[in-house]
C-alpha positions as CSV (number, residue, x, y, z in Angstrom):
1,M,33.7,-1.3,-188.6
2,I,35.5,-3.7,-186.4
3,K,35.1,-1.3,-183.5
4,F,31.4,-1.0,-184.1
5,Y,30.8,-4.8,-184.0
6,Y,33.0,-5.0,-180.9
7,L,30.9,-2.4,-179.1
8,R,27.6,-4.0,-180.2
9,D,28.8,-7.4,-178.9
10,E,29.9,-5.9,-175.6
11,L,26.4,-4.4,-175.2
12,L,24.6,-7.6,-176.0
13,N,26.9,-9.6,-173.7
14,H,26.2,-7.1,-170.9
15,S,22.4,-7.3,-171.4
16,N,22.5,-11.1,-171.5
17,H,24.5,-11.3,-168.3
18,K,22.2,-8.9,-166.6
19,L,19.1,-10.9,-167.7
20,R,20.7,-14.1,-166.4
21,D,21.5,-12.5,-163.1
22,T,17.9,-11.2,-162.5
23,M,15.9,-14.1,-163.9
24,P,16.3,-16.4,-160.9
25,R,15.1,-13.6,-158.6
26,L,12.1,-13.0,-160.8
27,I,11.2,-16.7,-160.8
28,L,11.7,-16.9,-157.0
29,I,9.4,-13.9,-156.4
30,L,6.7,-15.3,-158.7
31,C,6.8,-18.7,-156.9
32,L,6.6,-17.0,-153.5
33,F,3.6,-15.0,-154.7
34,I,1.8,-18.1,-155.9
35,L,2.6,-19.9,-152.6
36,I,1.3,-17.1,-150.5
37,C,-1.9,-16.8,-152.5
38,S,-2.6,-20.6,-152.2
39,L,-2.0,-20.6,-148.4
40,T,-3.8,-17.4,-147.4
41,N,-6.7,-17.0,-149.7
42,F,-9.2,-19.9,-150.2
43,A,-11.0,-17.7,-152.8
44,Y,-8.5,-19.1,-155.4
45,A,-9.7,-22.7,-154.7
46,E,-12.3,-24.3,-156.9
47,N,-14.1,-26.2,-154.1
48,L,-14.2,-26.7,-150.4
49,V,-13.8,-30.5,-150.4
50,G,-11.9,-31.6,-147.3
51,I,-12.9,-28.6,-145.2
52,E,-14.1,-29.6,-141.8
53,Y,-17.1,-27.5,-140.7
54,S,-17.5,-26.5,-137.1
55,D,-20.4,-26.7,-134.8
56,G,-21.2,-23.1,-133.9
57,K,-22.6,-24.0,-130.5
58,E,-19.4,-25.8,-129.6
59,I,-17.3,-22.9,-130.7
60,I,-19.2,-20.5,-128.6
61,D,-19.2,-22.8,-125.5
62,K,-15.4,-23.1,-125.9
63,L,-15.0,-19.3,-126.0
64,L,-17.2,-19.0,-122.9
65,A,-14.8,-21.3,-121.2
66,V,-11.8,-19.3,-122.4
67,D,-13.4,-16.1,-121.1
68,K,-13.8,-17.7,-117.7
69,E,-10.2,-18.8,-117.8
70,M,-9.1,-15.2,-118.5
71,Q,-10.4,-14.0,-115.2
72,R,-7.8,-12.9,-112.7
73,G,-7.1,-15.3,-109.9
74,E,-7.6,-14.3,-106.3
75,F,-3.8,-14.5,-105.5
76,E,-2.5,-13.8,-109.0
77,K,-0.1,-10.9,-109.4
78,Q,-0.9,-8.3,-112.1
79,A,2.2,-9.1,-114.3
80,E,1.5,-12.8,-114.2
81,Y,-2.2,-12.2,-115.0
82,Y,-1.4,-10.0,-118.0
83,N,1.1,-12.4,-119.4
84,R,-1.3,-15.4,-119.0
85,K,-4.2,-13.4,-120.5
86,K,-2.1,-12.3,-123.5
87,K,-1.1,-15.9,-124.3
88,L,-4.8,-17.0,-124.1
89,I,-5.8,-14.3,-126.5
90,E,-3.0,-15.0,-129.0
91,N,-3.7,-18.8,-128.9
92,N,-7.4,-18.4,-129.5
93,T,-7.3,-15.7,-132.2
94,K,-5.3,-18.0,-134.5
95,N,-8.1,-20.6,-134.9
96,I,-9.8,-20.2,-138.2
97,F,-13.1,-22.1,-138.5
98,F,-15.8,-22.6,-141.1
99,I,-19.5,-22.5,-140.5
100,K,-21.8,-23.9,-143.2
101,I,-25.4,-22.7,-143.5
102,D,-27.8,-24.6,-145.8
103,K,-31.5,-25.5,-145.9
104,T,-31.0,-28.6,-143.7
105,N,-30.3,-26.2,-140.7
106,E,-33.3,-25.9,-138.4
107,F,-33.1,-22.2,-138.2
108,Y,-32.0,-21.5,-141.8
109,N,-34.3,-18.5,-142.3
110,D,-33.0,-17.0,-139.1
111,Y,-29.4,-17.2,-140.1
112,I,-29.5,-15.4,-143.4
113,N,-31.8,-13.6,-145.8
114,T,-31.3,-13.9,-149.5
115,S,-33.1,-12.7,-152.7
116,Y,-32.2,-13.0,-156.4
117,D,-32.6,-10.3,-159.0
118,V,-33.1,-12.2,-162.3
119,D,-32.7,-9.1,-164.5
120,K,-29.5,-7.9,-162.9
121,E,-28.3,-11.4,-162.1
122,L,-27.5,-10.4,-158.5
123,L,-27.8,-12.6,-155.4
124,H,-28.4,-10.3,-152.3
125,I,-27.1,-11.9,-149.1
126,I,-27.9,-10.4,-145.6
127,T,-27.0,-12.0,-142.3
128,N,-30.1,-11.9,-140.2
129,S,-29.2,-9.4,-137.5
130,S,-32.9,-8.6,-136.6
131,K,-33.2,-11.9,-134.8
132,G,-29.5,-12.6,-134.1
133,G,-28.4,-9.4,-132.4
134,T,-26.5,-6.4,-133.5
135,K,-24.2,-6.9,-136.6
136,G,-24.4,-10.7,-136.4
137,F,-26.3,-13.8,-137.2
138,R,-28.2,-16.3,-135.1
139,Y,-26.7,-19.8,-135.0
140,Y,-28.7,-21.8,-132.4
141,E,-31.6,-21.4,-130.1
142,E,-32.9,-23.8,-127.4
143,N,-36.2,-23.1,-125.6
144,T,-37.0,-24.8,-122.3
145,K,-40.5,-24.8,-120.8
146,I,-40.1,-24.2,-117.1
147,K,-43.6,-24.1,-115.6
148,N,-47.0,-22.6,-115.8
149,Y,-48.4,-20.1,-113.3
150,I,-51.5,-17.9,-112.9
151,G,-50.9,-14.2,-113.7
152,Q,-53.1,-11.2,-113.2
153,N,-53.1,-7.8,-115.0
154,S,-54.0,-4.4,-113.6
155,F,-57.7,-4.9,-114.4
156,G,-57.8,-8.1,-112.3
157,V,-58.0,-10.4,-115.3
158,R,-56.4,-13.7,-114.5
159,K,-54.7,-16.0,-117.0
160,E,-52.5,-19.1,-117.0
161,I,-49.0,-18.0,-118.1
162,E,-46.5,-20.3,-119.7
163,K,-42.9,-19.6,-118.5
164,I,-40.1,-20.3,-121.0
165,Y,-36.3,-20.0,-120.8
166,S,-34.6,-19.3,-124.1
167,R,-30.9,-19.8,-124.8
168,L,-29.6,-18.1,-127.9
169,Y,-26.2,-18.4,-129.5
170,V,-25.1,-15.7,-131.9
171,F,-22.0,-14.8,-133.9
172,G,-21.3,-11.0,-133.9
173,I,-19.3,-9.7,-136.9
174,I,-16.8,-7.2,-135.5
175,N,-15.5,-6.1,-138.9
176,S,-19.0,-5.4,-140.3
177,K,-19.4,-2.2,-142.3
178,N,-22.9,-1.6,-141.1
179,D,-25.5,-2.6,-138.5
180,K,-26.8,-5.6,-140.6
181,G,-23.6,-7.6,-140.4
182,F,-23.0,-8.9,-143.9
183,D,-25.0,-7.2,-146.6
184,E,-23.7,-7.6,-150.1
185,K,-24.8,-8.4,-153.7
186,I,-22.9,-11.1,-155.6
187,K,-23.0,-11.6,-159.4
188,I,-24.3,-15.1,-160.4
189,D,-25.7,-15.9,-163.8
190,V,-29.3,-17.1,-164.2
191,Q,-28.5,-20.6,-165.4
192,T,-26.1,-21.3,-162.5
193,M,-28.6,-19.9,-160.0
194,K,-31.3,-22.1,-161.5
195,D,-29.1,-25.1,-161.2
196,I,-28.1,-24.7,-157.6
197,K,-31.3,-23.2,-156.2
198,D,-32.3,-26.2,-154.1
199,N,-28.7,-27.1,-153.2
200,I,-27.2,-23.8,-152.4
201,A,-25.1,-23.4,-149.2
202,Y,-23.2,-20.5,-147.6
203,V,-19.9,-21.0,-145.9
204,F,-18.5,-18.4,-143.4
205,E,-14.7,-18.4,-142.9
206,C,-13.9,-16.6,-139.7
207,Y,-11.8,-16.5,-136.5
208,P,-12.5,-15.4,-132.9
209,T,-11.5,-11.9,-131.7
210,I,-11.7,-9.8,-128.6
211,G,-14.5,-7.3,-128.6
212,N,-17.9,-6.5,-127.1
213,L,-20.9,-5.6,-129.2
214,F,-23.0,-4.8,-126.1
215,G,-20.9,-1.8,-125.1
216,S,-18.8,-3.2,-122.2
217,K,-15.1,-2.3,-122.2
218,E,-14.0,-5.6,-120.8
219,E,-11.8,-7.7,-123.1
220,K,-13.6,-10.9,-123.8
221,F,-14.3,-13.3,-126.7
222,T,-18.0,-13.4,-125.8
223,S,-20.7,-10.9,-124.9
224,D,-23.8,-11.7,-122.8
225,A,-27.2,-10.0,-122.6
226,T,-30.5,-11.0,-120.9
227,S,-34.0,-9.8,-121.9
228,N,-37.5,-10.6,-120.7
229,T,-40.7,-10.6,-122.7
230,Q,-43.7,-9.9,-120.5
231,P,-46.9,-11.9,-121.0
232,T,-50.2,-10.3,-122.2
233,I,-53.8,-11.4,-122.5
234,S,-53.4,-12.1,-126.2
235,N,-50.0,-13.8,-125.8
236,P,-49.7,-15.3,-122.2
237,V,-46.1,-16.3,-122.5
238,D,-43.3,-15.1,-120.1
239,I,-40.0,-15.5,-121.9
240,T,-36.5,-15.0,-120.3
241,K,-33.9,-15.0,-123.0
242,R,-30.1,-15.2,-122.6
243,M,-28.1,-14.3,-125.6
244,T,-24.4,-15.2,-125.9
245,C,-22.6,-13.5,-128.7
246,A,-19.2,-14.8,-129.9
247,N,-17.1,-12.0,-131.4
248,I,-15.7,-12.9,-134.8
249,I,-13.7,-11.5,-137.7
250,L,-15.3,-12.6,-141.0
251,K,-12.7,-13.3,-143.7
252,N,-14.6,-14.8,-146.6
253,I,-18.1,-15.9,-147.5
254,Y,-18.5,-18.7,-150.1
255,V,-21.6,-19.6,-152.1
256,I,-21.3,-23.3,-152.8
257,D,-23.1,-26.2,-154.5
258,N,-23.9,-28.5,-151.5
259,R,-23.8,-31.5,-153.8
260,D,-20.1,-31.4,-154.5
261,S,-18.8,-28.4,-152.4
262,R,-18.0,-26.6,-155.6
263,I,-17.4,-22.8,-155.1
264,I,-19.9,-20.8,-157.2
265,K,-18.8,-17.4,-155.9
266,S,-16.6,-16.2,-153.1
267,F,-16.5,-12.8,-151.4
268,K,-13.5,-11.5,-149.5
269,I,-14.4,-9.3,-146.6
270,Q,-12.3,-6.1,-146.3
271,N,-11.3,-5.4,-142.7
């Protein structure tokens, strides 16, 4: 009997010692996991209070300047050029920024299309690629009237033509799963949707990346394309449009209440 108790006590002591040895490690792993989640995934936050939203036009202008700086100098050796270019790319792909789109934006309906299915309680969000370029969304457009001139068609009909230069700024979503950019359905209950309908806003969390949505193999942060719309008798407007597309990786989209920045739903983009 004495031997039995001795053996049982030995086993219990061994188990207790083993538990005491492993407990600090388990606590440390749990703390590290919580810390990583809080630092890397805003989706666990309750609101976006304190987030500084970026001006998309300024972001794109800055990336245009970086692309210009990445060009090889006339007397720059190849090794020097590659090292300098590598640092520029590394420094500029670390900059996460937030773009907020709400109904106060002048081109709100050109950024994003949304619809709500009451029966299924699903909010359908599509970035407006049809007006914003392939796999992206339009951010800003500026139209400048240049001059009027007299045009003539092949039948000799003369008409006064209005000449317009259009400058378009677009964000191209490199990690898009399809040609529409972002196209997802998010579950939001009817009462919540009813409450936030007039105060809903969409926040895009993203960062710049190298790529070219217009087919060029050149490594750049931006892509450029120019198009021209010819005037007709029914629409006597001659439009030259320059579209600059900034290449981005989209990390998260947040649906928020614009009154208090409360996150209603968040959607993490899978790369």
